[in-house]
N, C-alpha and C positions, 0 to 999 in steps of 0.2 A: 413562648415557643409554639408554633403551629406543628401538629404531627399529622402527616398524611399517610395513611396505611393503605398501601396496594396490596390488598390481600383477597383470600378466597371467602365465597359466599356459598353456602351449602344449606340443604335440607337433609337434616338428621333423621335418620329411622331407627328408634333405639328400643331394643328388645331386651328385656329383663328375663334372666335366666339363673338358675341355680348356680351353675359353673360354667366357665367359658368353654366352648365346644372344642372338642379334640380332633386332629385329623381322623378321618373315617367314622365320625361318630354323628348320629343324630340326636337333637334334643327338642323338647317342646319349650317354647316361649311361655313366660308367665305372663306378660302383658308387652303390647307395643304402642310407642308413643311417637308423635312426630313433632320434632322441634326445631327452629332457626339454629344454623351452626355453621362450621367451617372455621379454621384457626383465624382466618382473617377478620371475620364478622365478630367472633368470640372476643378478639383482642381490640376491637374498635368499641365494642360495647363496655369492656373493661376500662378502657381510657376515657370514654364519655361519661360511664357512672362514677369514675375516679375524679372527675371535673377537669379533664384536658380539654384543649382546644384541637378536637379531632376531625378529620376528614376521611372519609372512606372512598377508595376507587377500586373498581373491579368490574366484571361481567357476570350477568345472569341471563337465564332464559325468560320465556313467558311464564313459566311453572314456578314463579320467585315466591309464591306463599306470602307469608309475613316478613319477610327478610329486611325490606325497606322500613317497614313499620318499628320493628323492635331496634334498628338502628336510629331512627329518628327520636323514639321516644327516649332513647340512653343519651341524647345529645350529640349525636354524630351527624355530620354535614354530608348528605348522600347525593349531592349534585353530580358527582364525577363516577357515579356509577351507571352503566351503559347496559342495553339489552342487546342481545345476539340471538342467532337462530339456533345456536346449541342449547340443549337443555341445561339447566341450573346443576351445578355440581351437587353430589350428594354423598351421604356416608351411611353405612351401615354397622350398627353399633350394637355390640353385646355387653350389658353391664350384669356382672355376677353379684350374688348375695354380700360378699364381701366389699362391693364397691369397685372393684377392678374392672377394667374393660378392655374390649378388643375391638379394633376397628378397621373397617375396609372404606377407602375413599375413592369415589368416581369423580375425575375432574370436571367434565363437561366443560361448561362455559368458563371456566377458571383457566383452560388451558388454551384458549383462544386469544389471549393477550398478546398484542405484538409491541414492537419497539415504538411504532408510530403512536399506538395508545399511551405508551407510557410517557412519551415525550409531551402529548397533548395533556395528560392529567397532571403533569409536573410543571406544565406552564403558570407561571404567576407564583411558583414556590421557590425558594432559593436559600442563602446563607440566613442562618438564624432558625431555620425550619428543620424538622426530621422526617425522614422517610423510614416506614417501618415495613419490613417484608417477613414473609414466611415462605416456606417451598412447597406451595400447593397451587402456585400459579405457574404460567410460562414466562420466559425471558426474565427470570430472576437476575441473572448475572448481569445482563444489559440493564436493568434497572438500577443496580447498585453503581455501575459505571456513568449512567447518565446523571443520577442523584450526586456522585462525587465530583462530576464536571461543573455541577452548579453551585458547589460549596456547601451542600446540604449536610447536616449530621446523619448517619444511617444506622439502624438498628435491625440486626436480622436474626431471627429465630429458625435455625436449620432444620424444621421439622415438617414433614416426615424426613428422614435423613436418606439421601441417594448420592450415588458416588460422584455424580457431576457437580455436587457441592465442592469438592475439593479443586474443582477446575475455575470456580468461580474468583473474581478479585476480592477474597475476604480482608485483604490488607487494608481495603479502603473503607472498611467499616469502623465506627466509633463503639458500637457495641454487639456483642454477640451473646445471646441468652439461651441456653440450652440445657437439656437434661443429661442424666449420667450416661445414657445409652448413645446419644448423639455425641457427646464429649469422648467417649470411646471410640466411636467411629472415625471422628476427625483426627483425635490424638494418637490412638493404638494402645491407650493405657487404660485401666480399670480404676486405679487409685484416684480420688477427687483432686488431691494436691497434685499429683503427676499429670494429670488431665489439664489442670490450669497451667502448670508450668510449660508444658509442651506445645499448648496453643499459643501462649505467650510467647515462646521462643520464636515460633514459626510467624506470628502477626503480633510484632512488638507494640504497636500502637493501640491495638484493640482492648478494650476494657470487657472483662469476662464475668458473666454471671451464669453460675452452675447450680440448677435446681436438683435436689436429692431425695424428692419425696417426703417421706416421713422422716428422714434424717435432716431436714432443713434446706439451707442454701448457702451458697459462697459467692462474694463479689470480689474480684480483683481488678483494680483501678490503675495496675501498672506499678504501684508502689506497696499497697497494703492488701491483705486478704481479710476480708470480713465474713464472719459466719454468724448465722442467725438460725437457732433451733426452729424446729418446727412446731406448730401448735397442737396440741393433743385433741382430736376430736373424733367423732364417730364417722368414718367415711359411708356414705350411700352411693355416691357416684362421683368418679375422680375425673370424668371426662374434661371439663372445662379448667381443670386447676391451673395447669401450666399457662393457659391463656389468661387467665384472672391475674396470675402473678405477673406475667410480662406487661399486660396494659397497666396495672397499678403501678409497677416499677417505674415504667416510662413516664406515667403521669407525673410520679412524684420527682423524677429527675428533671422534668421539665419545669417544676416548681421550684427546683433549685434546693431542693432537702439533701441533707447529708447521706452518705451510703447507709449508715447504720439504721437511721430512720426509715429509709426506703425500704429495706430489707423486712423491716418489722411490719410495715404497712402492707407490703405485697404478700407476706406471708399469711398474714391475718386473712387477707381478702381470699386467698387461695384456700385456706382452712374452711372459711365460711362456706365457699362454692361447694365443698365436696359433700357437705351435710344435707343437700337436696338434689333431685334428680334434674336431669337435663344440662345441657350445655350453656348456652347463652341465658338462659332464664335462671339459672342458678346464680350467676354473678351478682353481689352484694351491691348496693348503693354505697357512697362514701360515707354516710353518716353511719350506717350498720358497722362498717369496719372500724371506725373510731369507737363506736360504743364497744364494740368486742374488744378492743386493745385496752379501753380505758373505760369500764362499766360504771354508770352513775351510781 
C-alpha cells in the first residue's frame, strides 16, 4: 500500500524553559534550537523510518531550510512538494524541564493549498492507496472528498482541533487517530470509553485510535477495543510523540499487522521519541524500535 501524506511542513523554533510561560508572565529561555517539523513532515518521517512506501505532498516557501533533506533521508518521496511565494510555515515551541510543551503554529505556505493542487497531487493514486491528513493545511475537507471519490483509504489526525472539523465529511474516513483532548472536542465526553463510543455512534464505519499519553492507547476497529499500556521512560521532549505514533501505526497497518502488534510497535516508537529533544530528529528508525521492544 502506498501512503500519500498531504501535510504541513514547518520550521520549528524550540525554546527550552523551566516552566511553560503563563499569561502575563515573562521568562528567560535556557536555550533555542531550530528543527524541521510540522505534523505532516513528522508523520511522513515516522512513516518512512518505519519502512512504509510514503509520498509527501505540500507547499513550502524559499526559506525551506533542510525540510526536503530530512524527508528524503528518511525514505520519503518528495516529488509532490511544491514551492510558493508565501513563507514556510513555522512553530514556536516551549519545552519545559518535565518534557511537556506548548506550541504556536503559523500556517504560512501550508494554508495556500487549493483544491486544484490536491487534485494534481492525487493524480495517479487510487484504490489500494491511503491518504493521510492532519489539520495544519487548507482544504482538508475537500481532500477527504476527493480521495473518497477515488476509492482511497483515508486516515485523519484532527490536530490541531478547530470547530470546522465537525463540518468535514468524517464519515468517509477509514481511520481517525486522535488524542484525548481532540476526542473530547469531537465527542463532548472526557472518559476514553465514552469518547470512542460516541464517535463510533456518529461515524459508524470509522476505525478509531485514541492516544492517552502516559496512560497508553486504545484502538476500536468496529468490533473490539484493544488497549496498549504506555512504556515507562523519562520524557525529555514530547513534541513529536503523537506524530511518531501515527506514522508507525499506519505503516504497520499498511504491512497487514494485527492491531495488538500495531499498538505495541507504535507505542514503543512514541516512547523512544520523547527521550530526546526535537520533533522529526527524535523519531526513531525501525530497527531501534524493534530493539527497544525485544532487546538482544
